[in-house]
C-alpha positions, 0 to 999 in steps of 0.5 A, a space after each residue: 138774540 142777546 137781549 143785553 144788546 138790544 134797545 128795549 121798551 117796557 109797556 106799562 108802569 104797574 107792578 109788572 112793568 116796574 119789575 121788568 124794568 128793574 131787571 133789565 137795568 140790573 142786566 145793563 140793558 138799554 131800556 125806556 119805560 112807556 105808559 099810555 096815561 099822559 097824566 101819570 103821577 111820575 113822582 108816585 112811579 119814582 117813590 115805588 121804585 127810585 131807580 127809574 129816575 134813570 130810565 127815559 119815560 115816555 107817556 101818552 102817545 108812542 110816536 112811530 119815529 120813537 118807536 123805530 128805536 126799539 127792537 124788543 117791547 115787553 108788554 105788561 100783562 094787562 096790555 092787549 096784544 092786538 092794539 093798534 100800537 102793538 100791530 104798529 110795533 110788529 110791522 116795524 119788526 119789534 119783538 113782542 115779549 112778556 114778563 114771563 119770556 123776559 124772566 125766563 130768559 134771565 132765570 135759572 133752574 127748572 120751572 114749574 108752571 100753572 095755568 087754567 081758568 080757576 084754581 091756579 092760586 091755590 094750586 101754585 101756593 100748594 105746589 110752592 109749600 111742597 117744594 120748600 118741604 123738599 128743596 132748599 131754594 124755592 121761588 113762588 112767582 106769577 099771578 100770585 102777586 110776585 112778579 117773575 121778573 122781580 126774582 129771576 136775577 136771584 135764581 141759580 141752577 138749584 132754584 126751583 120756580 113755581 109759577 102762576 101763569 095766566 092766558 094774558 102772560 102766555 100770549 108773549 112766550 117764545 121759548 118758555 119751557 117749564 120742566 112740568 106744566 099744569 092746565 087745570 081746567 078751561 072754561 069761558 073767561 077773559 073773552 073781552 081780551 081773547 074774542 073767542 073761546 077757541 083763541 082762549 083754549 089755544 093760548 092756555 094750551 100754549 103752556 106746553 108749547 116748548 116742552 118736550 117728551 122729557 117734560 111733564 104736563 098735568 091735565 084735568 081728565 074731566 075737562 073735555 078740551 084737556 082730555 082731547 088735548 092730551 093726544 097732541 100735547 108735546 109733553 108726557 101727559 099726567 091726568 087727575 080726575 074728581 069723577 073717574 077711577 084712572 088706571 094711571 094718575 090721581 083720582 078721587 075715590 069717594 073720600 080718598 085721593 088715590 095714585 095709580 101708577 106702574 100697576 099699583 094703586 095706592 092711597 094718598 090722603 082722606 080729604 077729611 084730613 085736609 084743611 081745604 073745602 069742596 071738590 074743586 079744592 080736591 082737584 087742586 090738591 091732586 094737581 099739585 101732587 101730580 106736579 110734585 111727584 113728576 118733579 121727583 118729590 117723594 110722597 111722604 113729603 107731599 102729605 106732610 104739606 097736604 095736611 098743614 096746607 090752609 086755603 089761600 086769601 080771598 078763595 072761600 076764605 072763613 072770615 068771621 061769625 056774628 050772631 050765628 052767621 058765618 062770613 066767607 070771602 071768595 073775592 077771587 071767584 072773578 068768573 061764573 065757573 069759579 063762583 060756582 065752586 064757591 056755592 058748591 062749598 057752602 053747607 048752610 043757607 046762603 046770602 050771596 053777594 055777586 056782580 062787578 065788572 062785565 067780562 061778557 060772561 054768561 051767568 046761567 050755569 052759575 045761577 042753576 048752581 044755586 041748587 036751593 042753597 041761595 036765600 037771596 042774590 045781592 047784586 052790585 056793579 056793572 053787571 047787576 041788572 044783566 045778572 038779575 034778568 038771567 036769574 029771573 029767566 031761570 026762576 031765581 026771583 030773590 034778588 036785590 040790586 044795591 048801589 054800594 058794596 057796603 049796602 050789599 053787605 048790610 042787607 045780607 047781614 040784616 036779613 040773615 039769621 043764625 045758621 046762615 052764610 054770607 058768601 062774597 063770590 062775585 062771579 065778575 072782575 072787580 075793576 070799576 069799583 076796586 082796584 083788584 079782587 085782593 082789595 074788594 076781598 080785604 074791604 069785605 073782611 074789614 067791613 064784616 069784622 067791624 059789623 056790630 053783633 
């Protein structure tokens, strides 16, 4: 299918939808834009992208007669693939694409693609820096904040694209075949979208769907699902492990990251030479190393970057110290498993701010991970009562529910003493209170820095 000869409907007017439409316009495709919000502020949309004034815009409801005019629909990642409108599109023979498939169609050069429930952003950012240390033209895209479609037209055969890929984006791939893929871990998340754990797992594993044995897939040996998947993975598997000594792959040996290959076992780096905290980050480092080595980057070039790389924003990010109390922003801890890593990284008594949008997660393991570190669990948002009930069932009684985000921060600061930490690590999505986890993290940092000493 030559997409330039098709009539295409882009669904969604957020950052992904805008970037997809701009790419299609650049390629002279016949494109229209749809958004289900009939009250959409079109002037704001055109301020973001003036070229959209030239694109037919459909708002509110997409009628069947309108639908029949299109042969491809490009869905933004936030649009579920099982809603009635998408079912109707399929009935009419409309191909359902996503941003990743569209960008891959127009993009050139090899792609390194990273997915997993947790650690994607850190691993993607680190892999991107390693690639930039060795290759001239590197694009870092995807869920990390830069839509893949916004750079696809600028790529050449020499471009190396490093992409953070979500499960939502993997639902709509048809030919997407990265040279190296990585699945960091799979734990329950987004079950409100995928409905079952089996569906979520299958969607994550689809990152390898169009790979061959000449390609590579980096997998976490300590994840039982992924260890099992290695036997059926179409790509050549490279493992990393934080608990097991491997005969092939990257592994953590006490405080050393080592690389076993071709009968050799060599030291890569001591974790004390990293600027990252916690075992989960050591896993991210090993995954990035495995991706880079599989793609032919020399080890000395990798190690140079490992020594200088600092944590990405919103992921166990040190903010400031006030009255001897250290503040950490882990707003990207949007599910219980990610938030567990935040707690594990703390090395002082901690006031923990949690709660937010309900993604139908269970919080038992998160509560159990407190391990005497958490002095108080301060809760906000839709899930506050659900989490409080779970905490009490597990014998953790020091919980406080606050009406606002600011009230929660004030409570922590007024009760914390010198030597304590205040950690924002919500274990929930930000929706309902904030636009996204980035806004939640930024507001936290601004508010904390303005607190009186």
